[in-house]
C-alpha positions in Angstrom: 4.8 20.8 -6.8 2.8 18.2 -4.9 0.5 19.8 -2.4 -0.2 17.5 0.6 -3.0 18.5 3.0 -2.2 17.2 6.5 -3.6 17.4 10.0 -1.2 18.1 12.8 -1.9 14.9 14.6 -1.2 16.2 18.1 -3.5 19.2 17.7 -6.3 20.6 15.7 -4.3 22.9 13.4 -4.3 22.3 9.7 -1.5 23.0 7.3 -0.3 22.5 3.8 3.0 20.9 2.8 4.3 21.5 -0.7 6.8 18.8 -1.9 8.7 19.0 -5.1 7.8 15.5 -6.2 5.8 12.5 -5.2 8.4 9.7 -5.8 11.4 9.3 -3.4 13.7 6.6 -4.6 16.0 4.7 -2.2 19.0 6.9 -1.4 22.1 6.0 0.6 22.2 9.5 2.1 18.9 9.0 4.0 17.0 11.8 2.2 13.7 10.1 1.8 10.0 11.0 2.5 10.5 11.9 6.2 13.4 14.2 5.3 11.3 16.0 2.7 8.4 16.3 5.1 10.7 18.0 7.5 12.0 20.3 4.7 8.4 21.2 3.6 7.3 21.8 7.2 10.3 24.1 7.6 9.6 25.9 4.3 12.9 24.9 2.9 14.9 24.6 6.2 14.9 21.1 7.7 13.0 20.6 10.9 12.2 17.4 12.7 9.0 16.2 11.1 7.6 14.9 14.4 8.1 18.2 16.3 6.7 20.1 13.3 3.5 17.9 13.4 4.2 16.5 9.9 4.2 12.9 11.3 3.5 11.0 14.5 5.5 8.4 16.4 4.1 5.9 18.9 5.7 3.1 20.9 4.5 0.1 22.8 6.6 1.4 25.7 9.4 3.9 26.2 12.6 3.1 28.1 15.2 5.5 26.7 15.1 8.5 24.4 12.2 10.5 23.0 9.8 10.0 20.1 11.2 12.7 17.9 14.6 10.9 17.9 13.2 8.1 15.8 12.7 10.3 12.7 15.5 12.8 13.2 17.6 13.3 10.1 21.4 13.9 10.3 24.1 13.7 7.6 26.1 11.6 10.1 25.3 8.5 12.1 24.1 9.9 15.4 25.5 8.5 18.6 23.3 6.3 20.8 23.7 8.6 23.8 22.3 11.6 22.0 19.5 10.1 20.0 18.5 6.5 20.4 14.9 5.5 21.1 14.5 2.3 23.1 11.4 0.4 24.2 11.1 -1.7 27.3 12.5 -5.3 27.2 9.1 -6.9 26.4 8.4 -9.5 23.6 6.5 -8.0 20.7 7.7 -4.5 21.4 7.1 -2.0 18.5 7.7 1.5 17.2 5.1 3.0 15.0 5.2 5.9 12.6 2.1 7.6 11.1 2.5 9.7 7.9 0.0 12.4 6.7 -0.4 10.6 3.4 -0.2 7.0 2.2 3.0 5.7 0.7 3.7 2.8 -1.5 7.0 1.8 0.1 10.1 0.7 -1.8 12.7 0.7 0.9 13.7 1.9 4.3 16.7 2.7 6.5 17.4 2.8 10.2 20.4 3.4 12.5 21.3 1.7 15.7 23.1 4.7 17.2 26.8 4.8 17.1 28.8 3.9 20.2 26.5 1.4 21.7 27.8 -2.2 21.1 24.8 -4.1 22.5 21.2 -4.9 21.6 21.7 -4.9 17.9 18.4 -5.8 16.2 18.4 -9.3 14.7 14.8 -10.5 14.5 12.1 -7.9 13.6 9.6 -7.0 10.9 8.5 -3.9 9.1 4.7 -3.9 8.9 2.1 -1.6 7.2 -1.4 -1.1 8.4 -4.0 -2.3 5.9 -7.6 -1.4 6.0 -10.0 -3.7 4.1 -13.8 -3.7 4.6 -13.4 -1.7 7.7 -11.0 -4.2 9.3 -7.5 -3.1 10.2 -4.6 -5.6 9.8 -0.9 -5.3 10.1 0.8 -6.7 7.0 4.5 -7.8 7.1 6.4 -5.9 4.4 9.9 -7.2 5.3 10.7 -9.9 7.8 14.2 -9.9 9.3 15.4 -13.2 10.6 18.9 -13.4 12.3 19.8 -10.3 10.3 23.3 -9.1 11.1 23.3 -6.1 8.7 23.8 -3.7 11.6 26.7 -4.9 13.8 30.0 -4.1 15.3 32.7 -6.8 15.5 36.1 -6.4 17.1 37.3 -9.5 15.4 36.5 -8.3 11.9 36.7 -4.5 12.6 33.2 -4.2 11.2 31.3 -1.1 12.2 28.0 -0.9 10.5 25.7 1.4 12.5 23.1 1.9 9.8 21.1 -0.6 7.7 19.1 -0.1 4.6 16.8 -2.6 2.8 15.0 -2.5 -0.5 11.5 -4.0 -0.4 9.9 -6.3 -2.9 7.2 -5.2 -5.2 4.5 -3.8 -3.0 1.2 -2.7 -4.6 -0.6 -1.3 -1.6 0.0 2.1 0.0 0.2 2.6 3.7 0.2 5.6 6.1 1.1 3.7 9.2 4.2 1.6 9.6 5.6 -0.5 12.5 8.9 -2.0 13.4 8.0 -5.0 15.5 10.4 -7.2 17.6 9.8 -10.8 16.6 12.6 -12.4 18.5 15.8 -11.9 20.5 18.4 -9.3 19.6 22.2 -9.6 19.8 22.1 -9.3 23.6 19.2 -11.8 24.0 16.7 -9.1 24.7 13.2 -8.4 23.3 13.4 -4.6 23.1 13.5 -2.7 19.8 15.4 0.5 19.3 16.5 2.8 16.6 17.1 6.3 15.3 17.2 8.1 11.9 14.3 6.0 10.5 13.6 6.8 6.9 11.3 5.4 4.3 11.3 5.6 0.5 8.6 5.1 -2.1 5.8 6.9 -3.9 3.2 9.2 -2.2 -0.4 8.5 -3.0 -2.2 11.8 -3.1 
């Protein structure tokens, strides 16, 4: 197993997570690094990795929902009313996740939250925090421009509540990631929202 020493970010306790491997390839079922952090923290039984202290979530502002919703795993697409995290309607809004170990990312997924047919993300970026020579810099890993991957259309009967994207060849490893609003969403707003965020790649121990 891979033993990952981590600090419970919201406290001073230390713990040890044992994962069965260090590579988590892109999977349609959403079982990636965050899912396995939840399994390891629950010693085989899945628990929310945020509430277990195995990751941290921050937001530029919080309008609706709670932080743990962003990394909640479910084998179904969760409804917007029960789960969705939404920032205030402010340009440049962001949702950040901090992992206990660096990851070389290969892909990610996120859900809109089933049932809500407004404010679908269209323009946003996935970024990773780079530290070079003591200077922090957010690097764009994937830039979404007018991306309609997640959408519901009465005309076409399309109902796509969840989106997934494979990233290009990324050599660096990151422990902090952000989804940043870079433009208007489907309703002309600047907020950013989501649920069931998952990331795939290789852990750097």
